[in-house]
N, C-alpha and C positions, 0 to 999 in steps of 0.2 A: 295604315298609320303605324302599326307595330313593325311591319316590314321596313318602312322608311326609317324608323328610329334605330333598328338593328343595323342598317347599312350606314347611316350618317353619323350617329352619336357613339363615340368610342366608350364613354363611361356607361351608357345604357347597355351597350353590347357586352362589355366586361362584366357588369352586374348579372346580366342574364346567363352568360357562360359560367360565372362563379356559382350561381344557384344550380345550374344543370350539373356541373362537375361535383358539387357538394352532394346533391341527391344521388347521382350515379355512384359516387364513392360509398355513400351509406348503404345503398342497395347491394353493391358488390361485397361490401364487408359483411353485411348481414347474411347474404347468400353463402359466402364462403364459410362463415362461422357455423351456420346451421348444417351445411354439408359436412364440415369437419366433425361436428358433434355427432351427426348420424353415423359417419364412418367409424368414429372411435367407439360408439356404443355398439355398433354391429360387430366390430372386431373383438370387442370385449366379450360379447355373448358367444361368438364363435370360438374364442379362446377358452372360455369356460367349458364349452361342449367338448372341444378337443382334449382338454385336460381331463375331463371325466372319462372319455373313451380310453385315453392312455392309462388312467388308473385301473381300468378293467384289464388292459393289456398287461399291466405289471403283475396281475395275478398269475400269468403264464410262468413267471420265474418261480413263484411259490410251488406251482404244480410240478414243474420240471425238477426242482430241488427235492421235493417230497418223493417223486417217482425214482430219482437216482438213489436216494437213501433207502427206499423200499427194495429196489433191485439189489443194492449192495448188501443189505441185511439178509435178503433171501439167499444170496450166494454164499455169504459168510456162515449162514446156518446149515448149508449143505456140506455133509461130511466128505463127499467126493471132491468138491471144489477146494476145500481146505487141505485135503490130502495132496492134491496136485500142486496147490499154491506153495506149500512148505515141504515138498518132497526133496530130500537131499540126494536121492539116488536117480532122479529123473526116470522114474518108472513109467514106461509107455502105456501100460494098462490103466494106471491112474490118470494119465493125461487123456486117454481115450474116454474114460467115464466122465471126466470133468468137461471135455469138449461137448459130450452129449448133453450134459446139464446146461451148458452155456447156450447151445443152439436152441434147446427147448425154451430157455428164458427169452432169447431173441425173438423167437416166433410168437411168444406171448405178447411182446411189446413191439408192434410193427414199426414204430418210429425209431427203434434202435438200429443203427447202421451195422454195428458189430460190437462184440465184447471180447476183451483180451485179458489174459492172466499173465503176470510176470513173476517168475520165481527167481528171487535174488540169490537163493542159496546155490542154484546151479546156473544162474545167469541165462535162463531159458525163457521163451515166450511162445504163447499159443494164442490164436485169434480165430474167431468163427468164420471170417471171410478169407482166411488164408494170408493175411498180411504178415510178412516175415519179420524176424527179429532184426535183420539189418535195416529194414525200413523204419522200425520203431526205435532203433538204437539211440538217436539224439534225444527223443522224448524220455526214454527209460533212464538215460544217464541224468537228465535233468530232474527226474522224479527222485532218484536215489540221493542226489546231492541236496535237494530241497527239503523233503521230508519234514515240512513245517506245520502241516495240518492234515486232518483226516480227509477233507474235501478240497479238491483242486480242480481248476478248469483251464483247459488249453484249447483255444480256437485254432484250427489248422486245416490244411488240405491233405488228404491221403489218397494214394493210388491203390485201388482194389484190384487184385489179380483178375485178369480176364476183361478188365474195363479199360477203355482208351482215354478216359477223362478222369480228372481228379474229383474227388467227392469233398464237399464242404461240410465239415463236421465240428461239433463241439465235444471235445474229449473230456469227460469227467473222470478224474483219477481218485480212487479211494485207497487210502493207506491203512490197512487193518491194525498195524502196530501202534497207531497214534493213540487209540483209546483202549487197547487190550495188552495182554502179556505175550502176544504173538511175536515171532521174530521180526526184526526191523526190516529185512529184505522181503519184498513182496508187494504187489499192487494189483488192483482190479481197474481196467480201462474200459469205460462205457462210452462208445461213440454214438452221439445222437446227430441225426441229419439236420443241418441248419435250415433246410427248406421246410422241415416239419415245424420248426419254431416260427418261421415266417408265415406259414399257413395258419398257425394258431393266432398270431397277432393280426394277420391280414383279415381275419374274420371280423375284427373290430375296426378295420380301417375306415376312416371318413372319406367319402367320395371326393371331397375337395382337397384332400391331402396329396401333395405331389411326391413327398418322400416319407417313408415310415421305416425306421431302423432302430437297432439296439447297439449301443456301444458300451464297453467296459470303462473302468476308471482311468485307463490309459488312453482313452480315445480311440481304441481299436474296434472296428466294426465286427460284431458277432453275427448279425443277420441284417439284411437290407432288402427293401422292395426291388432293388436292382441287384440281382445275384452277383454280378461281376464286381460289386463294391465290397465283397466279403474280405475281411482282414485288412481293409484299407485303414491307414493311420489318419484319423481326423483330429488329432490333438492340436494341430495348428489352425484348425477352422475357428473363426471368431465366435460362432454360435456355440460350439462345443466348449471352448475356453470359458465362455460366459456361464455355461451350465456347470462346469467343473468348479468354478470359483464360488458360485452362489451356495448359500447354506440352506436354501429352500428345498423341500422334498419334491415339490411340483410347482408348475407355473407356466407362464407364457410371456413372450415379449416379441417385439418387432425388430427386424434388422434393417440395414441400410438398403436392402434390395427389394423393399415393399413385400416382405414375406413375414408370415406369422409363424413363430417357432414355439412349439409346445413340448414340455418335457415332464417326465415322472421318473423319480429315482426309486429303484426296487429296494425294499427293506430286507429281502431275503438274500439276494445275490447282488454283487457289485455291478449291477447293470443300470443303464439309463435308457428309457424308451423315449424316442424323439420323433416328432412329426413336423414337417415343414410344408407350408401351404402358401401359395401366392394370393395376394389380396384380390386380384381379379377373379380368382376362383371362389373366394369366400363371399364377396359381395356380388351375388349373381345378377342383380338388377342395377348395377352401378351406372352403366351407360344410359339406361332409361331414366335413372334418377338425375344424372347430369343434364340431359336434354330437357327434362321437366323443369329443373331448377333454372336453367338458362331461359327457357320460354317464359316462366313466371317473372324472372328478373326483367326481361325485355318489356313485358306488359306493364309492370310497375313503373319502369323508366318512362314509357310513353305517357302514362298518367302524370308522372312527375314533371314533364315538360310544361303541361298546362299550369301546374302549381308554381313552377319556377317563373313563368310568364306573369302570373298574378302577383307574386312576391316582388318581381322587378318593377312592375308598374307602381306598386304601393310604396316601395322604397325610393323610387326615382322622383316621386311627386314633389318633395321639398326642394330638391335640386332644380327641378324644372321651374318652380315658382321663383326661386332665387335668380335664375338666369333671366326670367322675364322682367324682374325688377332692376337688376344691375346692368343689363345690356340694352343698348338702344333697340327700338323696334325694328325688326327685319334683319338684325345682325346674325340671328340664328337661322335665317331662311335664305341661305346663299346657294341656290340651285341644288345640285347633287353633291356639293363639296362635303368631304368628311370632316367632322369637327370634334375637338376634344373640349368637353365642357369645363374641365378643371383649368385647362390652359386659357380659355376665355375668361374665366373668373380671376385667375392669377394676373392676367394682363390688365383687367379692369381694376383690381385691387392695387397693383403697382402704380397705375396712373393716379388713383385716388390718394395713395400714400405720398406720391411726389407732390401732389397739389397741397396736401396737408403740411408736408415738410416746408414747402415754399411759403406757406402761410404762417409759419412759426415766426413769432415776433423777434426781430433783431434787437429790439429794445430790451426784451426779457433776457437775452444772453448778455447784453451789455450791463444790465442791472446785477447779474450774478458776478461778473468780473469786477464791477464797482464795489460790491459788497465785500469781496475778498480783499480788495485793495484797502478798503476802509478799515477792516479789522486788523490788517497787518501794518497800519500806520499811514493812512492817506492824508486827508485834510479835513478841517471842520465843515467846509462847504458840502462835502459828500455826506456828512452826518446830517446836516440840515435838510438836504434833499431827501435823504432816507426817511427822516422823521415826517416829512410832508407826505411821502408815499405810504408809510407804514407807521401811523401815529400811535403812540403809547406813552404813558407816564414814565415807565421804567422798562429797561431791557435786560436780557441776560444772554450770554453767548453759549452756544451748545457746540461741542466738537464730537464727531463720530469717527472713530479710528478702526480701520479694518484689522482684525487679528491675523497673525501669521501671514504678514504681507508678502514675505519672500516666497512662501509656498503658493500663495494666491497668484503672484506675478508669474511664477514658473508654469502653473497649470492652465493659465488662460491667456489668450492673445490680447492685443491692445484693444480691439473692438469689443471683446467680451468684457474686459475690465471697465471700459467706458460705459457699457450698458449697465453694469452692476452699480457703478457710482451714480449714474442718472437715476436708476431705480431706487437707490437708497434715499436720495434727497426728495424724490417724488413721494415715497412712502412717508417720510418725515413730515412733509407739508400736509399730506392727507390725514395722518393720524393726529398730528398736533393742531391741524386746522389751517386752512389757507390764510385766514386773517390773524393767525396767532404766531406764525413762523415764516421766516424767509431763509431758504437754504441755498448753498452753492458748494461746488467742489473746490476746496482750498488748495490741495496738492495731492500727489499720488498716495492713495490710501486714506485720505482725510477729507471728510465733508463737514463744513462749518455752517453755522446758522445763527440767526438772531431771533429770540423768542420774546414774547411779551411777558413781563414780570410785574407782580404787585409791588406796592410800596414796601420799603425795608431793604436792609443790606443784603439779604439772602434771597435766592429765587424761591418761588412758592409753586412752581409748576408741579402737578402731582406726578409722583414717581411711577404710577401705574401706566401712564401713557408711554413713558420711555421703555418700560418692560414690554409693553405690547409691540413697540417698534422693534426692539431687539428680537422678539419672538418671530415676528412676521418676516424680518430680513433673513433670519436663519431658515425658516420653513420654505420661503419662496425662492431664495437665492442661494441657500446653502452656505452662507457666510456668517461667521461670528464677528461681532463688533463690540467695542468698548466705548461707552458714552461718558463724557465729562461735561458738567454744567458749571459755568463760571459764576461770579458774584453779580449781584444786581447793580445796574448802572443807569445814571441819569444824564451825565455829561459825556462828551466824546472821549475824554481821557479815561473815564471810568469804563467805557465800552471796550477800549483797547486793552485796559487792564483785565477786564472780564475774559477777553479772548485768551490772554496769557495764562490766567488762572484756570481756565477750562483745559488748556493744553497741559498745565501742571497736573490737573486731575487725572487725565487719561494716562499720564506717565506712571501713575500709581499701579497700573496693571503689572509693571515690572516686579513689584514687591508683593502685591496682593492678588494677582491673577487676572487673566483676561476675561472678556465676556461679562463685565460688571458695569454698574452705573456709579459714578462718583460725583458728589455734590460738593463744591468748594464751600468751606465754612461750616458744613453740616457733618463732615466726616473727620475723624481724628487722623485719618490716613495722610492728610496733606500737611500735617504738622511739620514745621521746619526746625524742630528742636534737634540739636546735634546729639548723636549717639556715640558711645565709646567704641573704639575698634576692638573686636574680640581677639586679643593677643593670645590668650591661653588655648583657644581652639586652633589658631595658626600653628602654635608649637606642637599640639597633639597631631595635627595633620602631617607635619614634617617627620615626627617620630614614627607614625604609622607607615609612611613611605619607606623610611630607613629600615624598619623591622619587617616590611612587606606584609603587614597585617591588613589585608584588603577589606575584610568585613569591618574592622575598626576604622579604616580609612573612610569608608562610605558614611559611617556613623558620625565621625568628626566633621566631615564636610557638611552634613546635614545640620549639625549644631552650629557651625560657623555661619551658614546661611540663615539659620534662625536668629542668630545674634545681630544681623544687619537688616532684618526684615522691617523693622520700625524706622529705619533711616529714611532720609529724603533721597529721591531718585539719584541725583548727581553725587551725593555723598556715598550711596551704595556702590556706584560705579568706581568712585575713587578708592574705596576700600577693596574692591575686587582687583583693581590694578595693583594695589599694595600687596595683596596676598600672592598674586602671580609673580610679582617682582621678587618677593621673598623666596618662593619656590625656585625661581631661576637662579638666584644668587647661591642658594644652598646646594643645588645639584648640577648646574651646568658645567662649572669649571672642574669639579672633582670627578664626576661620574659619567655624564652624558657623552657618548661618542657617536650616537646615532643622529645624523643630520635631520632626519624626519622628526625627531622629538624636538629639536631646536626650532624647526619650522612650525611645529604645533604651538609653541610658545608665541611665536610671532603672529601666527594666524589668530590665536585666541585674543591677543591684545588688539589687533586691528579690527576685529569683528565684535568687540565687547559691547559696543553701543548699538549693534544690530539686534541683539537678543531682546525679545519683547517681555519675557517673564523671568523671574528668578529661578524657576524650575528649569527652563532651557539653559540658562547659564550654569546652573548647578550640574546638569548632565554633562555639559562640555568640560567643566572643571573636574568631574570624576573621571572622565575619559583621559584627560591630561594626566591626572595623578596616577591612574593605573598604567599609563605608558611609562611613567617614571619608575613605578614598581617593577615593571618588566625589565627595564634597563638595569636597575639595581640587582635584580635576580640574575641576569645574564653576567653582570660583573662579578657577582659572588661565585657563580658556578665556575667561571674562568679561574678565579683565585683558588677554589677548592681543588680543581683539576691539577693545578701547579703543585699544591701541597702533596697530593697523592703521588704525583710523578716523582717529587723529591724523595718521598718515603721509599718508593720502590727502588730508586737509584741507590739510596743509602743501604738498603738491604742487599742489593746485588754486590755492593762494594765490601760490606762488613759481615757477610753471612757466616764467615768462619769464626767470628768472635763468640765464645760460649755465653758471654754476658749480654748478648744482643737481645733486647726486649722492647715491649711497647713503650715502657717508661723512657728508655734511652731515645727512641725515635721521637717521642713527644717533646722531649727537651730540645732535640735538634731543630724542630719546627716551631718551638716556643708556644706550644699548645698543651692543654691538659690531656692526661692519659685517656680518660673516658671519651673526650671529644674526638681525639685522633682515632680511637677504635671504632666509633660510630661512623665517622667520616670515611674511613678506609673501607669498611664493609659496605657502606651505601654506594660507593663508586666502583668497587671491585667485585661485589657479591661474594666475598670470602673474608673470613676473619684474618687479623694480622698474623696470629700464630700459625694458622693453617697455611698462609702464604709463605711464611718463613720456613716452615717444614718442607713445603713444596720446592722452594729454591734449593734448600740443603740437599734434598733427595735427588734433585736433578744433577747437582754438582757431584754427588756421591756416585751416581750412575756413570757419569763421564769418567770418574777416576777408576772405577771398577773395570771399565772396558779398556781404558788407555794405559793402565799400569798394573803391576803385580804386587803392589803394597797390600799388607794384611787389612782385613776388614776393620779391625780396631783402629788402625792408623787412618784409614779412609774416614771413619766416623769422627775422629778428632780433627781431621783436615777440614771437615765441613761444619765444625763448631758443636758437635754432639759428643761429649766426653763420656757419656753413659752408654757403653756398647750395647747393653741389653735393651735399653730404650731405642737405640738406633735400629737394632734388629726388628723390634716391634713396629716401628714406623715404616721401615722398608717393606716388610712383609705385608702390612696392611695396605700399602699403596700399590705395590707391584705384584701381590699375590704369590710371592716366593721370597726365599731368603737371599741375602747378598751373594752367598756362595753359589747357590743355584743359578742366580741371575748371571754371574760371571762365567759359570760353566756353560750355560746356554748360549751366551754371546760368543764364547770361544768356539763352540761347536759350529754355530752359524758362520763364523768367520772362516773356519777351516773348510766348510762345505763350499763356500764361495770361491776360496782359493783353489 
């Protein structure tokens, strides 16, 4: 049975596979997470152990430093060593006794490769292994030049006489003069074999470590588990760079090569002890752990197959019962043909839907069309038939208007809009009651209906039902609506009038906001009392545009809109047209040169009756007014640029006049002195007087170069009759006197010739 379902029914098969994949994914996720946690925990423990071992290794640096200091102090305390170290006569007997002491000291410390003494007074050198002065010359020159501390370290390779290979040594240089009154020339060189240091730290080496080495602060290898790596520059290595940058004294981290890197920085020497280990060497039972985890996951997955099968049968039962009820007997038993249950249900549902649609009464659709015709002015016979089908003493007309219709039309296709309209009038009949209302789609965005009303001139339908209708339309359809209720009607003419009054009610959303409910006769909003046009605010709007006061402009437009808020709808539209016409007359002929602004006026006028609320038309009015401000500002800037250009041309023409001043220029352009000064500095980023002096100095420079006239005459030619003041201006501007400038120019001209 189960095998047959898996083969024939796609939904059953998909459900089973979904459960299987879900359980398999969960098992894989849990297995991977647990394995990752175990690996991380193990790596952390191994890292802590490696860090502890390296901290023990770092004690080697302290031991070596202490031993070097002890050896140096012992040598400096020996009179024979001191005599040879600072002997200015290069006495061979003193050198012999000193060499005997050095060899005795070397034999005491077997890890010392050699000891050398450098006498800077005689520029001589002795070494216990016979290393010559010429071999040590580069290092000795570096020691003499450096002389920055008592204790210095130089890792290097040296060639010992009688040996064919270079020895890897760490040369510790002691400069006795650094802490004493001894002569500045002279040094003790203690060469320690790097293999000895490697043997010391190798005693602490973790068997899982692949590399164990020591580097200095420059990234240079001092000792390495691979001896050929001695003095290798590892400063570009990513791990070494990470260690050099971190402020931690010790720690561990993993790199991109599945390696664990542990480090400890020595507090005594500028050394860093580093070990590098592969994860595969750290997690010794990793392969066994992987296969164990995989076997456990496979076992759990096998168990999950049975659970998935049980869940599939349990979840499939409702669908199987639905198939048995909706499909004819035997339709699901068609040999070995593979079936899609949802396709079968969809086919059956489509057939059922077609039958229900075919069963929809044509008379019902005709009644809706007849209802709309009757409300818009049909004939009394239609009203009599309506009363027989929907009897009541009095009626009232209800109009539902979709808010933001243009946005609604743009965001939904025709089929979706038709569905929304049909849903709205169905909701209205459901909430108000099938026996209390008759609804129909009157036009695009409008649903009209007739509701039963009690005796009296005003409708008495409770407002809570209309509020519930609004709320449900918005929640289920995402559409905001405005509802208007007309007056109570008994005769046919009264019913038509009620429809017109309901339409008048919904028009109040323009002034008082959308998404509300308006009752004719119960709200003061529908008052037809004429309001006075707000002339003073129109004048203020025009003044704000002319002065380009944008904040004030917004405020005055808000006040103007507030002044027409209590008007009747058509009166408000008339006042809006009047305001736009006034703005057009004020600014179009004199100021506007941009055709897009003129087009904005035309577009505003043509679409003024499309705006649904006063806020929408107010936003468009502000946008239009700000466009006018931009145009006014551009026109003003053009005029200001022309004024500044005229001023500069006047200065270029009359700079030689000694009475040329800001007052004279202001009178030429018919503006005040202070205004011209501010205008000129704003456009030229320089004051008028500074500009005048700059022009005069430029002309004076030309005269000094092109003529031999005296400096006093040059000063007068450019309008400065005070020669001392001219000298001061010229020197301040060109950093030299006029005479010096003329002499320099003459020399330059002669050199060119």
